[in-house]
C-alpha positions as CSV (number, residue, x, y, z in Angstrom):
1,X,46.3,106.6,74.3
2,X,49.9,105.1,74.6
3,X,52.6,107.5,75.1
4,X,54.4,108.3,71.8
5,X,57.4,110.2,71.2
6,X,57.2,113.8,71.4
7,X,54.1,113.7,73.4
8,X,54.0,116.1,76.0
9,X,52.8,115.5,79.6
10,X,52.3,117.9,82.8
11,X,53.6,116.2,86.0
12,X,52.9,118.3,89.3
13,X,55.8,118.8,91.8
14,X,55.6,117.5,95.4
15,X,54.6,121.6,95.9
16,X,51.4,121.0,93.7
17,X,53.0,123.0,90.9
18,X,52.5,121.6,87.2
19,X,55.4,121.5,84.9
20,X,55.5,120.8,81.2
21,X,57.8,117.2,80.1
22,X,58.4,116.3,76.5
23,X,58.4,112.5,76.4
24,X,61.7,111.0,75.2
25,X,60.4,107.2,75.5
26,X,58.9,104.6,76.8
27,X,60.1,101.1,77.5
28,X,58.6,98.4,79.2
29,X,60.7,95.6,81.7
30,X,59.7,91.7,80.8
31,X,61.0,90.7,84.0
32,X,59.3,92.8,86.1
33,X,56.3,93.3,84.1
34,X,56.6,97.7,84.6
35,X,56.6,100.3,82.3
36,X,58.6,103.6,82.4
37,X,59.0,107.0,80.8
38,X,61.7,108.9,80.2
39,X,61.0,112.9,80.2
40,X,62.8,116.0,79.7
41,X,61.6,119.4,80.8
42,X,59.7,121.1,78.0
43,X,61.3,125.0,78.8
44,X,64.9,123.4,78.5
45,X,67.1,125.5,76.6
46,X,69.0,123.6,73.8
47,X,72.0,124.9,74.9
48,X,71.8,123.6,78.5
49,X,73.1,120.1,79.9
50,X,69.6,118.0,79.3
51,X,68.4,116.7,82.5
52,X,66.5,113.5,82.0
53,X,63.9,112.2,84.8
54,X,62.4,108.8,84.7
55,X,59.4,107.5,86.2
56,X,57.3,103.9,86.5
57,X,53.7,104.4,85.0
58,X,50.4,102.8,84.8
59,X,47.8,103.5,82.6
60,X,44.5,104.1,84.2
61,X,41.4,102.5,82.8
62,X,40.7,106.3,81.0
63,X,43.5,105.9,78.3
64,X,44.5,109.3,78.3
65,X,45.4,109.4,82.2
66,X,48.6,107.7,83.5
67,X,49.4,107.1,87.1
68,X,53.1,107.9,87.8
69,X,55.3,106.8,90.4
70,X,58.9,107.7,91.4
71,X,61.8,105.0,91.1
72,X,62.8,104.5,94.8
73,X,65.2,101.5,95.0
74,X,68.6,101.5,93.9
75,X,68.1,98.3,91.8
76,X,65.2,99.8,89.9
77,X,67.1,102.8,89.5
78,X,70.4,101.1,88.3
79,X,68.3,99.4,85.6
80,X,66.6,102.6,84.2
81,X,69.9,104.2,83.8
82,X,71.7,101.5,81.9
83,X,68.7,101.7,79.4
84,X,69.2,105.5,79.4
85,X,73.0,105.0,78.8
86,X,72.2,102.0,76.2
87,X,69.9,104.5,74.2
88,X,71.9,107.5,74.7
89,X,75.3,105.5,73.3
90,X,72.6,103.9,70.3
91,X,71.9,107.7,69.6
92,X,75.5,109.2,69.3
93,X,76.6,106.2,67.0
94,X,73.7,107.4,64.5
């Protein structure tokens, strides 16, 4: 099951507490052959500033299971931020 918009996923934090997130979108980077997912907390209020989280992900053999990886390098973050900003700009102009 590939990720789709408005899908929700549960992500545990460093303390093992589970948090529900809504998937904004996924994207692939051809040069690195990596896949990324952008999510927001599902319980975020509409009038609050939106905090977007991004992770690199890999689909496991079980299609319902994803392996999420934190983005650690500055170069990778710069690339992800560029994609996020481009999509945000496109949403604002529609």
